C-alpha positions as a LaTeX table, in Angstrom:
\begin{tabular}{lrrr}
\hline
Residue & $x$ (\AA) & $y$ (\AA) & $z$ (\AA) \\
\hline
Met1 & 26.38 & 3.44 & $-0.96$ \\
Lys2 & 28.18 & 2.66 & 1.95 \\
Leu3 & 25.16 & 3.26 & 4.41 \\
Ala4 & 23.17 & 0.77 & 1.44 \\
Asp5 & 25.98 & $-1.96$ & 1.80 \\
Ala6 & 25.54 & $-1.87$ & 5.54 \\
Ile7 & 21.90 & $-2.56$ & 5.32 \\
Gly8 & 22.80 & $-5.11$ & 2.77 \\
Asn9 & 25.60 & $-6.97$ & 4.56 \\
Ala10 & 23.59 & $-7.13$ & 7.91 \\
Ala11 & 20.35 & $-8.44$ & 5.97 \\
Arg12 & 22.38 & $-10.79$ & 4.16 \\
Asp13 & 24.33 & $-12.38$ & 7.96 \\
Phe14 & 21.90 & $-11.99$ & 9.78 \\
Gly15 & 18.19 & $-11.08$ & 8.24 \\
Phe16 & 17.92 & $-8.04$ & 10.29 \\
Phe17 & 19.51 & $-5.27$ & 11.89 \\
Arg18 & 18.70 & $-2.15$ & 13.21 \\
Ile19 & 18.19 & 1.66 & 12.50 \\
Cys20 & 18.60 & 4.75 & 14.30 \\
Asp21 & 18.22 & 8.50 & 13.16 \\
His22 & 15.29 & 7.06 & 11.39 \\
Gly23 & 13.73 & 10.16 & 11.49 \\
Ile24 & 10.62 & 9.48 & 12.36 \\
Asp25 & 9.10 & 11.93 & 15.53 \\
Phe26 & 9.36 & 10.15 & 19.56 \\
Asp27 & 5.91 & 12.21 & 19.81 \\
Leu28 & 4.26 & 10.42 & 16.81 \\
Ile29 & 5.58 & 7.47 & 18.20 \\
Glu30 & 4.28 & 7.30 & 21.35 \\
Ala31 & 1.03 & 9.04 & 20.11 \\
Thr32 & 0.31 & 5.92 & 18.25 \\
Tyr33 & 0.87 & 3.86 & 21.70 \\
Gln34 & $-1.35$ & 5.79 & 23.55 \\
Ala35 & $-3.63$ & 5.52 & 20.42 \\
Gly36 & $-3.04$ & 1.57 & 20.58 \\
Ala37 & $-3.39$ & 1.48 & 24.53 \\
Gln38 & $-6.53$ & 3.34 & 24.39 \\
Phe39 & $-8.31$ & 1.35 & 22.24 \\
Phe40 & $-7.21$ & $-2.16$ & 23.59 \\
Ala41 & $-8.71$ & $-0.63$ & 27.10 \\
Leu42 & $-12.41$ & $-0.73$ & 25.42 \\
Pro43 & $-14.85$ & $-2.93$ & 26.91 \\
Asp44 & $-14.20$ & $-6.03$ & 24.56 \\
Ala45 & $-17.86$ & $-5.62$ & 22.60 \\
Val46 & $-17.10$ & $-1.94$ & 21.89 \\
Lys47 & $-13.79$ & $-3.87$ & 20.18 \\
Arg48 & $-15.62$ & $-6.30$ & 18.33 \\
Glu49 & $-17.91$ & $-4.21$ & 16.93 \\
Ile50 & $-14.91$ & $-3.59$ & 14.30 \\
Tyr51 & $-14.25$ & $-7.18$ & 14.56 \\
Ile52 & $-11.31$ & $-8.04$ & 11.47 \\
Gly53 & $-13.95$ & $-11.52$ & 10.50 \\
Asn54 & $-16.67$ & $-8.81$ & 9.79 \\
Ser55 & $-15.13$ & $-6.77$ & 7.69 \\
Ser56 & $-14.44$ & $-7.32$ & 3.62 \\
Asn57 & $-10.96$ & $-6.44$ & 3.09 \\
His58 & $-9.22$ & $-7.85$ & 6.01 \\
Arg59 & $-9.33$ & $-4.27$ & 8.23 \\
Gly60 & $-10.37$ & $-4.28$ & 12.30 \\
Tyr61 & $-9.67$ & $-5.71$ & 15.26 \\
Val62 & $-8.32$ & $-9.44$ & 16.40 \\
Pro63 & $-9.21$ & $-10.40$ & 19.59 \\
Phe64 & $-7.72$ & $-12.92$ & 21.86 \\
Thr65 & $-9.69$ & $-15.81$ & 20.14 \\
Glu66 & $-8.41$ & $-15.07$ & 16.68 \\
Lys67 & $-5.28$ & $-17.91$ & 17.44 \\
Gly68 & $-3.08$ & $-18.88$ & 14.04 \\
Asp69 & $-1.49$ & $-22.07$ & 14.02 \\
Tyr70 & 1.60 & $-22.44$ & 15.51 \\
Pro71 & 2.91 & $-25.57$ & 16.70 \\
Asp72 & 5.06 & $-24.00$ & 19.83 \\
Glu73 & 2.20 & $-21.32$ & 20.58 \\
Met74 & 1.76 & $-22.72$ & 24.25 \\
Asn75 & 0.89 & $-19.16$ & 25.86 \\
Arg76 & $-0.44$ & $-17.12$ & 23.09 \\
Ser77 & $-2.35$ & $-14.28$ & 24.72 \\
Tyr78 & $-2.02$ & $-11.47$ & 22.33 \\
Glu79 & $-5.27$ & $-9.20$ & 20.68 \\
Ala80 & $-4.41$ & $-6.95$ & 17.73 \\
Phe81 & $-5.91$ & $-4.31$ & 15.67 \\
Asp82 & $-4.44$ & $-4.15$ & 11.57 \\
Leu83 & $-5.05$ & $-1.60$ & 8.45 \\
Gly84 & $-3.60$ & $-1.00$ & 5.96 \\
Leu85 & $-3.29$ & 1.41 & 3.02 \\
Asp86 & $-6.08$ & 3.62 & 3.17 \\
Leu87 & $-8.11$ & 3.80 & $-0.28$ \\
Pro88 & $-11.57$ & 4.77 & $-1.56$ \\
His89 & $-14.65$ & 2.53 & $-0.98$ \\
Asp90 & $-14.73$ & 3.25 & $-4.85$ \\
Asp91 & $-11.41$ & 1.49 & $-5.40$ \\
Pro92 & $-11.73$ & $-0.84$ & $-8.05$ \\
Asp93 & $-10.34$ & $-3.61$ & $-7.07$ \\
Tyr94 & $-12.35$ & $-3.31$ & $-2.94$ \\
Met95 & $-15.23$ & $-3.37$ & $-5.34$ \\
Met96 & $-13.90$ & $-6.49$ & $-7.10$ \\
Gly97 & $-13.73$ & $-8.28$ & $-3.95$ \\
Asn98 & $-10.11$ & $-8.06$ & $-3.47$ \\
Arg99 & $-9.76$ & $-8.87$ & 0.27 \\
Leu100 & $-6.67$ & $-7.47$ & 1.13 \\
Leu101 & $-6.91$ & $-3.76$ & $-0.67$ \\
Gly102 & $-9.53$ & $-1.42$ & 0.61 \\
Pro103 & $-10.40$ & 1.35 & 3.04 \\
Asn104 & $-9.87$ & 0.61 & 6.50 \\
Val105 & $-12.39$ & 0.30 & 9.90 \\
Trp106 & $-11.28$ & 3.10 & 12.35 \\
Pro107 & $-12.73$ & 2.80 & 16.12 \\
Glu108 & $-14.29$ & 5.77 & 17.85 \\
Val109 & $-11.92$ & 7.11 & 19.88 \\
Ala110 & $-10.20$ & 10.70 & 19.53 \\
Gly111 & $-7.34$ & 11.17 & 17.66 \\
Phe112 & $-6.67$ & 7.77 & 16.66 \\
Arg113 & $-7.36$ & 7.84 & 13.36 \\
Asp114 & $-5.51$ & 10.75 & 12.67 \\
Thr115 & $-2.82$ & 9.46 & 13.87 \\
Val116 & $-2.78$ & 5.85 & 13.26 \\
Ala117 & $-2.71$ & 7.61 & 9.84 \\
Arg118 & $-0.12$ & 9.95 & 10.48 \\
Tyr119 & 2.29 & 7.13 & 11.50 \\
Tyr120 & 1.32 & 4.74 & 8.68 \\
Ser121 & 2.37 & 7.34 & 6.18 \\
Gln122 & 5.31 & 7.79 & 7.77 \\
Ile123 & 6.71 & 4.30 & 8.76 \\
Ser124 & 5.68 & 3.11 & 4.75 \\
Lys125 & 8.07 & 6.19 & 3.19 \\
Leu126 & 11.07 & 4.87 & 5.77 \\
Gly127 & 10.18 & 1.18 & 4.39 \\
Arg128 & 10.34 & 2.39 & 1.03 \\
Leu129 & 13.91 & 3.89 & 1.29 \\
Val130 & 15.04 & 1.03 & 3.03 \\
Cys131 & 13.98 & $-0.72$ & 0.22 \\
Ser132 & 15.75 & 1.42 & $-1.89$ \\
Ala133 & 19.08 & 0.95 & $-0.20$ \\
Leu134 & 18.79 & $-2.93$ & $-0.83$ \\
Glu135 & 17.85 & $-2.47$ & $-4.30$ \\
Ala136 & 21.82 & $-0.36$ & $-4.42$ \\
His137 & 23.10 & $-3.03$ & $-2.38$ \\
Leu138 & 21.90 & $-6.02$ & $-4.76$ \\
Lys139 & 22.97 & $-2.98$ & $-7.69$ \\
Leu140 & 19.42 & $-4.21$ & $-9.53$ \\
Pro141 & 17.88 & $-0.72$ & $-11.42$ \\
Phe142 & 16.94 & 1.84 & $-9.21$ \\
Gly143 & 12.87 & 0.70 & $-8.24$ \\
Ala144 & 13.08 & $-2.61$ & $-9.50$ \\
Met145 & 11.02 & $-3.69$ & $-6.31$ \\
Thr146 & 10.05 & $-0.18$ & $-5.31$ \\
Asn147 & 7.97 & 0.25 & $-8.62$ \\
Gln148 & 6.48 & $-2.64$ & $-7.66$ \\
Met149 & 4.37 & $-0.91$ & $-4.32$ \\
Ser150 & 2.82 & 2.05 & $-5.72$ \\
Lys151 & $-0.41$ & 0.14 & $-4.71$ \\
Pro152 & 0.91 & $-2.36$ & $-2.00$ \\
Ile153 & $-0.65$ & $-4.73$ & $-0.17$ \\
Ser154 & 1.43 & $-3.35$ & 3.32 \\
Gln155 & $-0.17$ & $-3.92$ & 7.28 \\
Leu156 & 0.32 & $-2.16$ & 9.93 \\
Arg157 & $-0.32$ & $-3.71$ & 12.73 \\
Leu158 & $-1.39$ & $-2.24$ & 16.79 \\
Leu159 & 0.06 & $-5.19$ & 19.23 \\
His160 & $-1.31$ & $-6.08$ & 22.45 \\
Tyr161 & $-0.19$ & $-8.88$ & 24.55 \\
Val162 & $-0.78$ & $-9.78$ & 28.10 \\
Arg163 & 0.99 & $-12.80$ & 29.57 \\
Gln164 & $-1.55$ & $-14.57$ & 31.65 \\
Lys165 & $-1.62$ & $-15.34$ & 35.66 \\
Ser166 & $-1.57$ & $-18.81$ & 35.14 \\
Thr167 & 1.61 & $-18.58$ & 33.14 \\
Ala168 & 3.97 & $-19.46$ & 35.63 \\
Asp169 & 7.24 & $-20.53$ & 32.37 \\
His170 & 7.90 & $-16.72$ & 31.89 \\
Gln171 & 9.90 & $-18.36$ & 28.55 \\
Ser172 & 6.90 & $-20.15$ & 27.03 \\
Val173 & 6.15 & $-18.53$ & 23.79 \\
Asn174 & 3.75 & $-16.07$ & 23.14 \\
Met175 & 3.77 & $-15.21$ & 19.30 \\
Gly176 & 5.07 & $-18.64$ & 17.52 \\
Ala177 & 7.51 & $-19.24$ & 15.45 \\
His178 & 7.42 & $-17.56$ & 12.13 \\
Thr179 & 8.52 & $-15.73$ & 8.80 \\
Asp180 & 6.90 & $-12.88$ & 7.94 \\
Tyr181 & 5.20 & $-12.90$ & 4.20 \\
Glu182 & 6.11 & $-9.70$ & 2.84 \\
Cys183 & 9.00 & $-7.37$ & 1.86 \\
Leu184 & 10.45 & $-5.92$ & 5.17 \\
Thr185 & 8.97 & $-5.73$ & 8.60 \\
Leu186 & 9.79 & $-2.36$ & 10.33 \\
Leu187 & 8.85 & $-2.89$ & 14.29 \\
His188 & 9.42 & $-0.62$ & 17.06 \\
Thr189 & 8.77 & $-2.00$ & 20.49 \\
Arg190 & 9.65 & $-1.20$ & 24.34 \\
Asn191 & 9.24 & $-4.43$ & 26.02 \\
Lys192 & 11.78 & $-7.62$ & 25.95 \\
Gly193 & 10.73 & $-11.05$ & 24.43 \\
Leu194 & 11.57 & $-10.78$ & 20.21 \\
Gln195 & 13.53 & $-13.42$ & 19.83 \\
Val196 & 15.00 & $-13.79$ & 16.04 \\
Met197 & 17.00 & $-17.32$ & 14.81 \\
Thr198 & 20.58 & $-16.56$ & 13.50 \\
Lys199 & 21.79 & $-18.77$ & 10.55 \\
Gln200 & 23.15 & $-21.49$ & 13.10 \\
Asp201 & 19.57 & $-21.82$ & 13.94 \\
Asn202 & 19.86 & $-20.57$ & 17.49 \\
Trp203 & 17.55 & $-18.11$ & 19.20 \\
Ile204 & 18.73 & $-14.67$ & 20.53 \\
Asp205 & 17.32 & $-11.62$ & 21.64 \\
Val206 & 16.53 & $-8.39$ & 19.96 \\
Pro207 & 17.79 & $-5.87$ & 22.77 \\
Val208 & 15.12 & $-3.27$ & 23.36 \\
Asp209 & 16.21 & 0.20 & 22.23 \\
Pro210 & 12.93 & 2.61 & 21.82 \\
Asn211 & 15.32 & 4.46 & 19.86 \\
Val212 & 15.73 & 2.40 & 16.97 \\
Phe213 & 13.61 & 0.04 & 14.88 \\
Val214 & 14.65 & $-3.41$ & 13.91 \\
Val215 & 13.78 & $-5.10$ & 10.63 \\
Asn216 & 13.71 & $-7.84$ & 9.76 \\
Val217 & 13.75 & $-9.73$ & 5.73 \\
Gly218 & 10.22 & $-11.50$ & 4.93 \\
Asp219 & 9.45 & $-14.30$ & 2.51 \\
Met220 & 8.74 & $-11.99$ & $-0.81$ \\
Leu221 & 12.31 & $-10.08$ & $-0.80$ \\
Glu222 & 14.09 & $-13.34$ & 0.18 \\
Ala223 & 12.32 & $-14.99$ & $-2.89$ \\
Trp224 & 13.44 & $-11.48$ & $-5.27$ \\
Ser225 & 16.37 & $-11.71$ & $-4.22$ \\
Asn226 & 16.90 & $-15.44$ & $-5.41$ \\
Gly227 & 17.87 & $-16.04$ & $-1.60$ \\
Ile228 & 20.64 & $-13.87$ & $-0.64$ \\
Leu229 & 19.02 & $-11.98$ & 2.01 \\
Arg230 & 17.43 & $-13.96$ & 4.45 \\
Ser231 & 13.85 & $-14.83$ & 5.82 \\
Thr232 & 14.08 & $-14.32$ & 9.25 \\
Pro233 & 12.18 & $-16.76$ & 11.99 \\
His234 & 11.08 & $-14.82$ & 14.95 \\
Arg235 & 9.33 & $-15.28$ & 17.91 \\
Val236 & 7.72 & $-13.36$ & 21.15 \\
Leu237 & 8.36 & $-14.50$ & 24.97 \\
Asn238 & 6.01 & $-14.22$ & 27.45 \\
His239 & 8.63 & $-12.15$ & 29.25 \\
Ser240 & 6.40 & $-9.05$ & 30.10 \\
Pro241 & 2.85 & $-9.09$ & 32.03 \\
Glu242 & 2.39 & $-6.94$ & 29.19 \\
Arg243 & 4.04 & $-5.88$ & 25.74 \\
Tyr244 & 3.04 & $-3.17$ & 23.37 \\
Ser245 & 5.00 & $-3.66$ & 19.65 \\
Leu246 & 4.21 & $-1.73$ & 16.11 \\
Pro247 & 4.95 & $-4.10$ & 12.95 \\
Tyr248 & 4.99 & $-2.59$ & 9.94 \\
Phe249 & 5.13 & $-4.94$ & 7.12 \\
Leu250 & 5.95 & $-3.43$ & 3.47 \\
Ala251 & 5.18 & $-5.64$ & 0.76 \\
Ala252 & 4.54 & $-5.49$ & $-2.94$ \\
Asn253 & 1.32 & $-4.74$ & $-5.18$ \\
Tyr254 & $-1.02$ & $-7.65$ & $-5.17$ \\
Asp255 & $-0.59$ & $-9.05$ & $-8.58$ \\
Thr256 & 3.08 & $-8.36$ & $-8.80$ \\
Val257 & 5.29 & $-11.48$ & $-9.61$ \\
Ile258 & 7.35 & $-12.44$ & $-7.49$ \\
Glu259 & 10.27 & $-13.81$ & $-8.64$ \\
Pro260 & 14.19 & $-13.90$ & $-8.81$ \\
Phe261 & 15.79 & $-10.82$ & $-10.52$ \\
Ala262 & 17.50 & $-12.08$ & $-13.72$ \\
Gln263 & 20.75 & $-10.19$ & $-12.24$ \\
Leu264 & 20.65 & $-12.16$ & $-9.16$ \\
Ile265 & 20.81 & $-15.64$ & $-10.96$ \\
Thr266 & 24.32 & $-16.98$ & $-11.81$ \\
Pro267 & 25.77 & $-20.56$ & $-12.34$ \\
Asp268 & 26.90 & $-20.64$ & $-8.53$ \\
Arg269 & 23.26 & $-19.58$ & $-8.10$ \\
Pro270 & 20.95 & $-20.85$ & $-10.04$ \\
Val271 & 17.01 & $-20.04$ & $-9.41$ \\
Lys272 & 15.63 & $-21.07$ & $-6.28$ \\
Tyr273 & 12.15 & $-20.35$ & $-6.33$ \\
Glu274 & 9.66 & $-20.86$ & $-8.10$ \\
Pro275 & 7.07 & $-17.82$ & $-8.95$ \\
Phe276 & 3.80 & $-16.43$ & $-6.82$ \\
Thr277 & 2.30 & $-13.69$ & $-6.58$ \\
Ala278 & 2.46 & $-11.22$ & $-3.76$ \\
Gly279 & $-1.24$ & $-11.39$ & $-2.79$ \\
Ser280 & $-1.56$ & $-15.04$ & $-3.30$ \\
His281 & 1.20 & $-16.06$ & $-0.78$ \\
Leu282 & 0.12 & $-12.79$ & 1.59 \\
Glu283 & $-3.68$ & $-14.28$ & 1.53 \\
Arg284 & $-2.60$ & $-17.52$ & 2.38 \\
Met285 & $-0.58$ & $-17.38$ & 5.10 \\
Leu286 & $-3.15$ & $-15.07$ & 6.53 \\
Ile287 & $-5.45$ & $-18.02$ & 5.92 \\
Arg288 & $-3.15$ & $-19.94$ & 8.77 \\
Asp289 & $-2.98$ & $-17.25$ & 10.76 \\
Phe290 & $-6.95$ & $-16.26$ & 11.10 \\
Pro291 & $-9.83$ & $-18.88$ & 12.21 \\
Tyr292 & $-12.55$ & $-16.57$ & 9.75 \\
Leu293 & $-10.26$ & $-17.09$ & 6.63 \\
Arg294 & $-10.14$ & $-20.38$ & 7.43 \\
Asp295 & $-14.10$ & $-20.51$ & 8.15 \\
Thr296 & $-14.31$ & $-18.53$ & 4.90 \\
Gln297 & $-12.34$ & $-20.55$ & 2.73 \\
Leu298 & $-14.39$ & $-23.65$ & 4.00 \\
Gln299 & $-17.26$ & $-22.02$ & 2.32 \\
Asn300 & $-15.47$ & $-20.94$ & $-0.84$ \\
Thr301 & $-12.69$ & $-22.76$ & $-1.50$ \\
Ala302 & $-11.85$ & $-21.25$ & $-5.04$ \\
Ser303 & $-11.70$ & $-17.87$ & $-3.54$ \\
Phe304 & $-9.37$ & $-18.51$ & $-1.93$ \\
Ser305 & $-7.13$ & $-20.95$ & $-3.97$ \\
Val306 & $-3.36$ & $-19.43$ & $-3.90$ \\
Asp307 & $-1.71$ & $-19.81$ & $-7.20$ \\
Gly308 & $-3.55$ & $-23.28$ & $-7.11$ \\
Val309 & $-1.74$ & $-24.46$ & $-4.39$ \\
Asn310 & $-4.64$ & $-24.20$ & $-1.03$ \\
Ser311 & $-1.89$ & $-25.81$ & 1.46 \\
Thr312 & $-0.97$ & $-23.22$ & 4.29 \\
Gln313 & 2.11 & $-24.69$ & 4.49 \\
Asn314 & 5.10 & $-22.16$ & 3.68 \\
Pro315 & 8.46 & $-23.15$ & 2.17 \\
Phe316 & 9.97 & $-19.96$ & 3.85 \\
Glu317 & 9.62 & $-21.91$ & 7.48 \\
Gln318 & 11.16 & $-25.14$ & 6.24 \\
Arg319 & 14.35 & $-23.97$ & 9.17 \\
Ile320 & 12.20 & $-23.66$ & 11.83 \\
Asn321 & 10.30 & $-27.20$ & 11.33 \\
Gln322 & 13.58 & $-28.32$ & 10.35 \\
Ser323 & 15.59 & $-27.20$ & 13.44 \\
Thr324 & 14.36 & $-27.91$ & 17.42 \\
Ile325 & 11.93 & $-24.81$ & 18.40 \\
\hline
\end{tabular}
């Protein structure tokens, strides 16, 4: 319980913390970076063979041109490879057209699939363990959150940032200020550039330590905790000519209704959040972040209506909008 409270207090006070002695083999972490580097070094035409816009469930290569909608992204230049829980092609949710569940697509890079799949398995177990600790800290029943992660819409991204030679201002923003949409993000990085916003709306640099994972709270967990835990705004600056990172986004099941737990509602802390479904919130935010999904939405708006809301504004990011970016 002492460890759970240490994690919980850090999540309350800062919205992010670092995990040492996490148990994930450093050779596996390094192998995952190398797999990503091998993939990103391929010719653009080869990478685009598994372009995410050609997938039916948001998996695959995200090119430099697939830009989000962040007002402070002045020098955005990164590519990614996105994957999730690897389900069979006959999974019923996938066959019904769910855009966040189903099989991954894999590049034809030797060892890539085996390495990245093993990393996904390891980091997802660590994420659930951290979430269990937060359940204990919040005095929720065991499994209150993690039981809603039996078929999660959790995602892993292999990210490759490149600072363009024309970018003179190394303090400029490569990935714009945003919150993460899921429950928790577990990030491994080896380069400077990540900044988080404090409760006082100040940007601070996250120290780089390859021995740890940086963890931040996301939107779903802020709502589940009735605001006790804070979804952490963060951004990435253009410090490095080249930067790799491995963020894993721990989420609930697609149809899980996210609303404050009854145990966390008090006269001093009344209900602060309207219910929403995990999958709908994530879909709505991905529409904002991915032009190919925005194009799909224009073609078939009804399929992306989110709890009756079509706006891509994120209420959890209001503190960013109200601060000086």
